N, C-alpha and C positions, 0 to 999 in steps of 0.2 A: 548396549551401541552409548552411541555422544549423542547428546545433542544443542549447538549453541547456539541463545538466541543474541539475536545485535543487534544492536539498531547503528541500521544504516543514515551514517548522515546527508543533505543535498548532493547531488555533481557527487554523488559516487557512484562509478557500473558494480551490478550487483555479479561482479567477474575477477578471477583473482588475474589474468594474460593480462597483458600491459593492452593502451589501445589508444596508439596516438599523446595525445598527454594528459588526458582523464584519468583519474584518480581511481582505482582500483579498491579491491579487500585484503589486500595481502600490506595494502597500509593498513593496517588493519591484527589479521587473521595469520601466524603462519603455519599450520599446519595445511601440510599437502596433503591431507586423509581426507579434511572436511569438501563436501559437497553442498551447493545451495538446491535444494527444498526448497525449486517456487523463487521466479527473476521477481526484482525491482526494478524499474522505469530511475535513469539515474538524476531523473529530477522529479521525483520522488523520496520519505522519507518514510522510519518509523521501522518495523521490526522484519528480520532478514532468517530464515532460521539457515542453517549448514550445521548437519551430518555425515559421520561414516559407514550408515546402516543404505545401503540402498534399494532395502524394500521401504524403509522407513519415509527414502526421497518419493519411492512411488508412491505408498499410501498420501502422503504429504502433496502430492501437482497433480494424481494424477483424477481429468474429470470424473471421472467414476463414480471414486467414495466424497466427490461432491463436499467437502473440505471447506470450510466458512471463514471467512477473508474478511476485516470491520475496519473500516477507518472512513478517519477523518476528516474532510474533503475541507472547503474554506473554499465557493464559491461566486465570482461576479453575481453578484444581480441578485435578488432575491423569487421566488420561487412564488410561482401563480400558483391555485386552486386547482388541486390536478394535473400539475405538474410531477410533482413525487409518486404519485397513485400510476403516474405511467412505466413508474418502474417498478416501482411493488409486481408491474406488472406484466415486465421482460419485455423492457425497447426494441426497436428490429434496430440494427447500427449496420453498417456498410458488410460486415463478413454469416450476417445472421444472425437471429432473437437472441437478448438475455437472456440469462432465464432469470423473470421474478428475483429483485433482491430488497433483502428486509431495508428499508430508509426512513430519519426520521429527522429532525430539523433540531438540530444543538444548539447555545454559547460557546461563545469561545473556550476551545476545553480549558482545562484550571490547570497549570502544573508544562502545560507546555513550551519548549525552548523555543525561542527564538530561532528564525531563519537567517544565515548567510549565504548572498544579501539576502533585505526584507523583500517582500514579495513589492510588486510596486503601487503603492495606493493612490486609489483617486477620489477624492473627494467628492466630486456628482455622483459618483458609480456606488451605491452602498454594495459590498459581501455580508453573504453569513454563512455558518459552519452546517454541512448535515455529515449523518454518521448513516453508513452507507455498508451493509452483508451483502457479498456476493456466496459467491455456491460454483463459482467456476476461474479460471483467471486466464481472461480476454489476454492478447495485447492492451495495453494500451485504455483495460476497457470501464474502470472508472470516470476515469479523464471522455471516454466516447460518447456516456452515461450521462453524461452530465448535460455533455455539451449537445448532443443529440436534447434534452427540455431546455436548452438559449442560458442553461447555467456555466461557464466554461469556471474550469477546473483552474485556485489560483494555487491550493497547495496542497498535496495530497501525503496522508499521512497513517500506516497501517501500523494498527495496534491490535488488533491478531489474527491471528493462523491456527484454527481447531481451538484445542484449552489450553494450545498456548498464549500471553499477553505478556507486553508490553516494559508492565508496571515496574514502572525506577530508572532504565536504563538509559540516560544519553547521549548523543548520538557520540557512535563513536567505542562505547560501553556495549559489553557483553556480560550475560550470563552461564557455563556450564550446567548443563543437568545429564544426568544417567536415564535412560528409557530402555 
């Protein structure tokens, strides 16, 4: 089976078919046999997996597999004592409780590419970076989790899914593996 690791740029849809004026994966990947294994929001960046193996898609995406997904999340504000513990214990969202997540505050990731357009910077509002690993993949889950503890997400980059890492791929670049 083929597995393609792709660094999805900001403002690209995680699908091949056209949708209005929005850019899609078709601008980067031409193989019609590849299927997306786990979506990434239009306004999120980073690791997207594509494969021609339906059972691998299932293993990556099915909640039963609890495949870890790690994100670097730039948030507006600084976490208050205990706020990150809420995420570690499993914050309650509108569609029910989220599974406990691994969360830690990190320094701004070295080597992270500039985003175009950049996030809006407000001098009076501090921001920080969090590394969040979740074991499920609900719609806009990480954004909803940080919002639930009063830290809106400004930028979201997925850096790992299961054993696969983004390592060294610039936005729009891909690396193919045989699995």
